[in-house]
C-alpha positions in Angstrom: -4.7 -14.9 -5.0 -3.2 -12.5 -3.2 -4.6 -8.9 -4.4 -1.4 -6.2 -3.2 -2.6 -2.5 -4.3 -0.9 0.7 -3.8 -2.5 3.3 -2.8 -0.7 7.3 -2.8 -1.2 10.2 -4.6 1.5 12.3 -6.8 3.4 14.2 -5.0 3.8 12.3 -1.7 7.1 11.9 -0.4 7.6 8.4 0.6 5.2 6.6 -2.3 8.5 6.2 -4.2 9.6 4.7 -0.5 6.5 2.5 -0.7 6.9 1.0 -4.1 10.7 -0.1 -2.9 9.8 -1.4 0.4 7.0 -3.5 -2.3 9.4 -4.8 -4.6 11.9 -5.5 -2.1 9.4 -7.9 -0.3 7.6 -9.4 -3.4 11.9 -10.3 -4.1 12.3 -12.2 -0.9 9.4 -14.2 -1.3 10.2 -15.7 -4.7 7.0 -13.9 -5.5 6.7 -11.9 -9.6 5.9 -8.5 -9.3 2.3 -7.5 -9.4 0.0 -5.3 -7.9 -2.6 -2.3 -8.6 -1.6 0.5 -8.2 -4.4 3.8 -6.9 -3.8 7.3 -7.5 -6.3 8.9 -4.8 -6.4 11.8 -7.1 -7.3 10.3 -10.4 -11.0 9.7 -11.7 -11.5 6.5 -11.8 -9.7 5.8 -8.3 -12.7 3.7 -6.2 -14.1 5.2 -3.4 -13.1 2.0 -1.0 -9.4 2.8 -1.1 -10.2 7.3 -1.1 -9.6 6.4 2.5 -6.5 5.7 3.2 -3.4 7.7 3.3 -1.0 7.7 1.1 0.8 5.5 0.8 -0.8 2.5 2.0 -0.4 -1.1 0.7 -3.0 -2.9 0.6 -2.9 -6.8 0.8 -6.5 -8.8 0.1 -7.9 -5.4 0.8 -6.8 -4.7 4.8 -3.7 -2.9 5.1 -0.5 -3.9 6.1 0.2 -2.4 9.0 -3.3 -2.9 10.5 -7.0 -2.6 11.3 -7.3 1.8 11.7 -3.7 2.4 10.7 -5.3 4.4 7.4 -6.2 8.4 7.2 -9.5 8.7 6.8 -8.8 11.8 3.7 -6.4 12.1 1.5 -3.4 12.8 3.0 0.2 11.5 3.3 0.5 9.1 6.3 1.5 9.9 9.7 3.2 6.9 10.4 4.6 7.2 6.9 5.9 3.8 5.0 4.8 0.9 6.1 7.0 -1.7 7.5 9.0 -4.6 5.3 8.3 -6.7 7.8 4.9 -6.0 8.2 4.4 -6.3 3.8 6.5 -10.2 4.7 3.9 -10.8 7.1 0.8 -9.4 5.5 1.6 -11.0 1.9 2.8 -14.7 3.6 -0.4 -14.7 5.2 -2.1 -14.4 1.8 
């Protein structure tokens, strides 16, 4: 079983693009689109995801772009949206 999460904050210009990448990856793999979204500005956002920049895609708690890629403060990721290939690889390995 895989746990997929999208970490973002409202106003991040890349959040919608990350949703599109997730949808495309699920579609290509023939999987039902199912993931949890965490808005970094929301009161109920778990501490464990607050160290990631926006947008970050996690599969089983790991950033699909690799370790050490996320931010340590709420910010847009300098590396932009995770690539489709990265998400496909992470979902395929889960």
